[in-house]
N, C-alpha and C positions, 0 to 999 in steps of 0.2 A: 511800584519801584520808582525811585527818583530818577529823573532824566536830567543830565548835566551836559550842556553843550560847551565844550572847553573854549570854543571860539568866543563865546559870550561871557561865560562865568570866569574864565581865566584858568591858568594851569594850577595855581595854588589852591583854588577851590576844588578842583578835580582831585588833586593829591590828598586833600583833607578828607574827601568822601571815601577814600580807599583805606584810610587808617582805622584800625580797630583797637579798642581797649581789651585787655585780657580779663578773664573772669576770676583770676587768681587773687586779686586784691579785694577781699570781701571780709571785713572784720567779723561780721555775724557768723559766717561759715567757719572762719578761722577759729573762733572760740569753741564752736561745736567740735571741730576736728581735734583741737587740743585735748578736750575732755575724752574723746574716744581713744585717742592715741595713748593717753595716760592710763585709761582703764585697761586697754589691751596689754600695755607694758606691765601693769601691776597684777592683773588677774588672768591673763592668758586665755586659755581655751574657754573658761567659764564666761568671760566677757564676750568672746566671739559668739558663743551659743545664744546668750541673752540678746546681744545686738542683732544677730541674724533672725531671731524670732520676732524682734520688734520691727525691723525694717524689711525683711524679705519673706520669711515663711513662719507662721506660728507653729508649723509641724516639724520644723528643723530639729533633728535629734542627734545628728552626727556631723562632724566637720569634714572628714575625708570621704571621698566617693570610692567605694569598694571597686576593685579592678574587675570583678565579675559583672558589675553594672555597665562597664564600658562595652563588654562583649554583647550583652543583651541589647544595648542601645544600637549597636551596629546592625543587628538582625532586623530591627524595626524600620530602618531607613531604606527607601526605595533604591533599587540598583542604579537608576539614572542619576539620582542625586549623589550617591556614593562615587559614581564615576566622575561627576563634575568636581567633587572635592579632590579626588585622586589626581585628576588632570591639573588642577590648580596647584596642588602640592608639588608635583613634578616640575612645573614651570617656575615656582618660587625657588625650589632647590637649585635648579639649573642656573637661574639668574645669579643667585648668591654664591654659588660655587666659583663664579668668575671673579668675585671680590676677594677671595682668599689671598693673603700675603704670607710671606715666610720671614723668619728671622734672617738677619744678615750680619756680616762683619767685614771690616776693612783691615786686613792684615798687612803690616809693614815689617821690615826686618827687626825692629826693636820696640814695636808697640802695636796693640790691637784695640780697636774700638768697634762697637757694634750694638745691635739691638735684638733683644729677645721678645718674641710675641707669644703670649700665653692666653688661652681662653679663660674666662671667668669660671670658677668652680660651680657656683649655684646661681641660678637666675629665676626670679619670680615673674610670671606673666599675668597681668590683670586683664580679664576679659569681661567687658560690660555684659549685663544681663537683666534679669528681672522680667520685663515685659517682652523681651525679644531675645533671639539667639544669634550669636555672632561667631560661627565657626571660622569665618574668614579671618577674624582677628587672631584666632589661635594659629592658623597656618602662617599668617603674615609676620608673626612675632616669634613663634617657637621654632619654625624651620630655619631662619637665619641663625638663631642661637645654636641649633643642632649642627648646622654647617660649620659654624665657628669652632665647634668642639667643646661646648659647655658640657660639664659632666652631669649636672642634675638640673632639669627644667621642671618647675612646678607651676600649676595654674591655680589662680583664685578667681572665682566667679560667683555672683550672687545666686542663691537658690531660687527656683521658681516658687510660686505660692504653695505648691504641694510639697515643697521640700526637696525636689529633685533638681538635677542639672540636665539641661536639654540634650537629647540624643545626639544632635548634630555636633554640639560642642565636644561631647565625649569621643565621638568618632574622629573629629578633627584632631583631638589630643593624641589619639592612637596613631593617626597618620603622621603627625608632626614629631613624634618621638618624645612626647611629654612623659614624665615619670610618675607624677602624682597630681591629683586634682582635689581641690578643697572647695566646699560650698560656702564660701565666705566672700562678701562683697563690700563695697564702700571703703571709707577711710580705715575701717578696722582691718581690712585685708592688707592694705599697705603697711599698717603698723605691725601686723602679725609677721609679714615677710621681712620687715626691718629688724624686729627684735627676736623673732622666733617664739614659739610656744611649745608645750609638750607635744603637740601634734604637727605643727607647721614649722619647717626648718627656717632659720634665718638665712637670707640669701645675700649675695653680693650686689645685686642690681634688680630693680623693679622696672619693668617695661610694660607698655600697653596704654591705650586710651581709657578715659573715664570721665565721669561728671566732675563738677566743680569740687565736690568733697574729696574725690580721689586725687585730683590734681593738687589741691591744697595740702593734702596729706603727703604727697610725693615731695612737694616743695618744702614742707616742714621737716621731713625726715632725711632730706639730702644731707649727706655727711655721715649719717649712721649707715645709710645704704645709698648706693648710686642710683640714678634714674636716667631714663632715656631722654625725655622731654616732657613738657607740660602741653599735651596735645588736646585740642578741641576748643571750641566747637568747630565743625567742619566749614570749609569755605572753598569757593571756586571762582576763578576769573577766566572768562572766555574772551579771547582776542579774535575778532572776526573781520574779514574784509567784505567787500561788496559781493563777492562770489559765494559767500557762505550760505548754507541752507538754514533758514531761520528756524525751522522745526528742530534741526539738530542742535542749534545753539540754545533754543528754549529748553529742550530736554536735558542738556548738560547742566544748565543753571538749576533746574528743578531737581536733578539727581542728588546734588549735595544739600540743597535747601530742605529736602524732605526729612533729613535726619532729626532736626530739632528747631525750635523757634529762634534759637540763638545763632543759627548758621547764617552764613553770608554768601551772596552771589552777585558777581559783577560782570557786566558786559561792556567791553571797550571796543569800539568800532569807528572806522573813518567813514562809515556809510549811514547817513540818517535814514535811508530807506530800509536798510537791514535792521536798524534799531527798532523802527516802527513795526516791521513785520514780525520780529522776535517777540516784542511785547504783545502783539495780537495773538501769537501762538501760545504764549504763556497763559493768557486769559482763557483761551480755548481749553487748554489742558487743566486749568484749575476747576473747570466745570465738571470734569470726569474723574480726576485722580482722587483716590480714597483719602489721602492725607492733605487735602486741599486747605484745611484750616491751619495746619502747621505751616504749609508752604506760604500761604498768603501773609501770615504773621511774620515769618522770617524775611520774606521779600520786602514787606512794608518797612520793617525795622532795620534790616541790614542788607538791602539790595540796592543796586544803582546801575543805571545805564549811562555810560560816558561816550559822547560823540567827539572823537579826536579830530585834529586838523588833518592828520595823515597817519599812515600805518606806523611810521617811525615813532611818532608821538604816542600812539596807542601802546606800542611795545615798551616805551619808556615809562608810561604810567603803570603798566603791568609790573615792571621792576619795582616801582614805588609800592605797589600793592604787596608784592612778595607773597603770593598766595600759596596755600597748601596744594591746590590743584590748578594748573594753568593749561587751558585748552587753546591750542593754536589752530583755529579754523580759518586758515589763510591758504591761498593757492600755492604758495611755495613755503611750506613750513620748515623744510631743511635750511632754506636761505635765511630764515628768521632765527633759527636756533642759536646761532652764535651771538645774537644780541641779548639773549635771555641771561640775566645775572642772578635773579632771585626767584626761585620757585621750588616747591617740594617735589612735585611730579609734573612732567610736561607731557601732555597728550597731544599728539601731532596729527593734523589732518582731519578729514571728515569722518574717518572710520576708526578712530581710537576714542570711543566714549569713556566717560568717567567709570562706567560699570566695568570695563575691561581692566582698568587699573585697580579697581577695588577688589576684584575677584580672581583674575586669571592670568594677566600678562607675565607676572613674575616679580617685579619690584615690590617691596613692602608698601602697604597702604598706610602704615603708621608714619605720618608726615608732620613737619613743623607747621604750626598754625599761627594766626594773629600777627602776621608779618615777620615771624621769627625765621622764615626762610632766608632773610638777609644774612643770617649768621649760622643757621642750623641746617642739618641734613636729615634725610629720611632715616628711619631705622635700617641698619644694614649690618653686614658681618662685623665690621669694626666696632659696632655698638657693644659687642660681647668680647672684645679683645682688649687686653692691657699690654703695655709695652714697657720693658725695662732696658735701660742702657747698660753696657758693660765696658770697662776700661782696663787694659793691661799695659804697663810700661816696664821696660827693663831699667836697671839703675842708670845706664848710660843715657837712655831716652829722657829720664827724669832730670838728669844733670843738665841736659841741654836747655831746659826751660826753668830751672830752679831759680835763677836770678829774677826772671819775670814773675814767677809765682810769689816769691818773697816780697817783691816790691808791691805787687797787687794787694796781697794780704795786709801788709803794714799800712798801705794807703787807706784801707777800709777800717783800720784800727783793730785787726784781729791778729794779735801776736802769736797765739797758739797755732793758728793756721800757718804763719810764717815758720815757726819753730819746727812744725811737723815736716817741713821741707829741709830746713837746716840740718836736723839730726840725720837726715838721709844723704847729705852732701858728702862727696868724697868716697862713696861706696862703689862707684863704677870702676870696673877693672880695666 
């Protein structure tokens, strides 16, 4: 990992080290995605089966996972693991229940304005797969949709090499209230959810993380279908003071970096001693962790240790980073919370590891990445809500503002707008 002493390199150099390019601007991948999208749009299920056999499983012979297979999958899962997923599901539902809002209106004697909140009708959840199973992604995306009141939730996930969908994913779908599951992955899954096929319904929104092909497909199809965000690769920023435990800091950095070689990990501290001890702990862990190759490549390419002048500067640099995960390993995390402006999820204190946020605490782990926490939020209940405004005026209420309306419309050159008010003038009793 690079080590940057802000006192020597300067603030600007430190800020540059914390900025990341997104992976969504890739002309080669964009060209491939365009071909896949057009193929699915034109040939539907036939294209999905051919692409699935090419990219996921040569044995793929059906798109939808039969509901009976969900029940069989549940029987094969150990009770302790099922209990862990149930506990996670309850926490996720409880957290997102608190986010629910209601429609409202402002009623006055001669006019009413207000807002209607309505859940989306159909949502598609993309769950990465292939070489691994991600039941946590199912729970963290589908449960907020269910809490919001979405009528139909469907999941697309790549088939394993044998053509099946992992047992844990199917059990998570059952817990989360998913209605249908399709063994379809990659850009073709996003296209199928956007356009619909004979088997897969067209949805209103596609949510969930994915690789660069999935994200570019989401980007390309936005407008035909809504999307949550372009999420990934994962990233973590640990802000630690001199009292932090270097082993805790090291493990939280490694937790996110082990996902992929494109993941990023940053440590910002006002303690050179803590920085040195954390780096030593990382090296010790790299000798024993199974994914050490991925970890070292990610840390070498996208990792940095910044030694700040003081804790205030460390927090300021964390806001510049605007990370997906921000760990506040400081002695008074609540005292620092008010200074955090940009972060997807904030893990506070020594005993809130990244693992807790990823699996169990309740907030969704689908979070803004690549600095987009400057303007974006985690997936939440409002991700699945749309809002409509409504207006009611009596004739007398319209008469009170008619002069202003007519002047406004004519100033913008819209005479029909003005006349729509003129023809109603004089109607008040």
